[in-house]
C-alpha positions in Angstrom: 34.8 -128.1 -39.2 35.1 -131.6 -38.1 33.1 -130.9 -34.7 30.1 -130.1 -36.9 29.5 -133.9 -38.2 27.9 -136.6 -36.8 30.0 -139.9 -37.7 26.7 -141.8 -38.0 25.7 -139.8 -41.0 28.7 -141.3 -42.9 29.7 -144.6 -44.4 33.0 -146.2 -44.4 34.5 -146.8 -47.7 37.5 -149.4 -48.5 40.9 -148.3 -47.2 43.0 -146.6 -49.7 46.2 -144.7 -49.5 45.7 -141.0 -48.8 46.9 -139.5 -52.1 44.1 -141.4 -53.7 41.4 -139.5 -51.7 39.9 -136.6 -53.2 40.9 -133.1 -51.4 38.4 -131.8 -48.7 37.3 -135.0 -47.6 36.8 -136.7 -44.4 39.0 -139.7 -43.5 39.5 -142.1 -40.6 43.0 -143.0 -39.4 42.7 -145.6 -36.8 40.1 -144.2 -34.4 40.6 -140.7 -35.2 38.5 -138.8 -37.9 40.4 -136.0 -39.9 39.3 -133.5 -42.6 41.7 -134.0 -45.4 42.3 -130.6 -47.1 45.2 -131.6 -49.4 48.6 -133.2 -50.1 51.7 -130.9 -49.6 54.6 -132.7 -51.2 55.0 -136.0 -49.2 52.8 -135.0 -46.3 49.2 -133.8 -46.1 47.3 -130.9 -44.5 44.6 -132.4 -42.3 42.5 -130.9 -39.1 41.4 -133.0 -36.3 38.6 -132.5 -34.0 40.2 -129.9 -32.0 41.1 -127.8 -35.2 44.6 -128.7 -34.9 46.7 -129.1 -38.0 47.8 -132.7 -38.5 50.4 -133.7 -41.1 50.2 -137.4 -42.0 52.1 -139.2 -44.8 50.7 -139.1 -48.2 51.2 -142.9 -48.5 49.2 -143.6 -45.3 46.3 -146.1 -45.7 43.2 -144.3 -44.7 39.4 -145.1 -44.6 37.5 -142.5 -46.6 34.1 -141.3 -45.5 31.1 -140.7 -47.7 28.0 -139.0 -46.7 25.2 -141.3 -46.4 22.1 -140.8 -48.7 19.4 -139.3 -47.0 
């Protein structure tokens, strides 16, 4: 999923806690881009560029990505 996007087609939003991000969104944590699927209890279900599942805490501050208007 994530390997199909070009990060230059996305704008960075203001940092917010992951629990405030809509499900099925792209986020950046540090310099890693993740596909955020949903919150599952205290942690999240995300996928990295290698399509590996990543569980980050729901309260982690992330940078949401929003597709640029074309």
